[in-house]
C-alpha positions in Angstrom: -95.1 -72.4 26.1 -97.1 -73.7 29.0 -100.6 -72.4 29.5 -102.9 -73.1 32.4 -106.7 -73.3 32.2 -109.4 -73.5 34.8 -112.0 -75.8 33.2 -115.5 -76.4 34.6 -117.7 -79.4 33.9 -115.0 -82.2 33.9 -116.1 -85.1 36.2 -114.6 -88.3 35.0 -111.9 -90.1 33.0 -113.9 -89.6 29.8 -113.7 -85.8 30.4 -109.9 -86.0 30.8 -109.6 -88.0 27.6 -111.9 -85.6 25.7 -109.9 -82.5 26.7 -106.6 -84.3 26.0 -107.6 -85.4 22.6 -109.0 -82.0 21.7 -105.6 -80.5 22.5 -103.7 -83.3 20.6 -105.8 -82.6 17.5 -104.4 -79.1 17.4 -100.9 -80.1 18.3 -99.9 -83.7 18.2 -96.7 -82.9 20.1 -98.4 -81.0 22.9 -97.9 -82.2 26.4 -100.6 -81.7 29.0 -101.8 -82.6 32.4 -105.4 -82.6 33.7 -106.1 -82.3 37.4 -109.6 -83.6 37.6 -110.4 -82.6 41.2 -109.3 -79.0 40.8 -110.4 -78.6 37.1 -107.0 -77.3 36.2 -105.5 -78.1 32.8 -101.8 -77.4 32.0 -100.8 -77.5 28.3 -97.3 -77.2 26.9 -97.8 -76.3 23.2 -96.8 -73.9 20.5 -100.5 -73.3 19.7 -102.1 -70.1 20.8 -103.9 -70.0 24.1 -107.1 -68.9 22.6 -107.2 -71.8 20.1 -106.6 -74.3 22.9 -109.4 -72.7 25.0 -111.7 -72.9 22.0 -110.9 -76.6 21.4 -111.8 -77.3 25.1 -115.0 -75.3 24.8 -116.0 -77.3 21.6 -115.9 -80.4 23.7 -118.6 -78.9 25.9 -116.6 -77.6 28.9 -116.3 -74.1 30.2 -112.9 -72.4 30.3 -112.8 -69.8 33.0 -110.5 -66.8 32.7 
């Protein structure tokens, strides 16, 4: 299932990598896309939305909504 997140605090390629790797640690088969200028993250995964949001927060970013 695809989930969309609004993420604050991402500003560079390192941020994109950190968010992507956090999701991949939960679900190696997950597919995602990070739109850095808008702060939107789309994740296609079987992992629950709350767990994905928590993983992004653990990397130091704010998940809005």
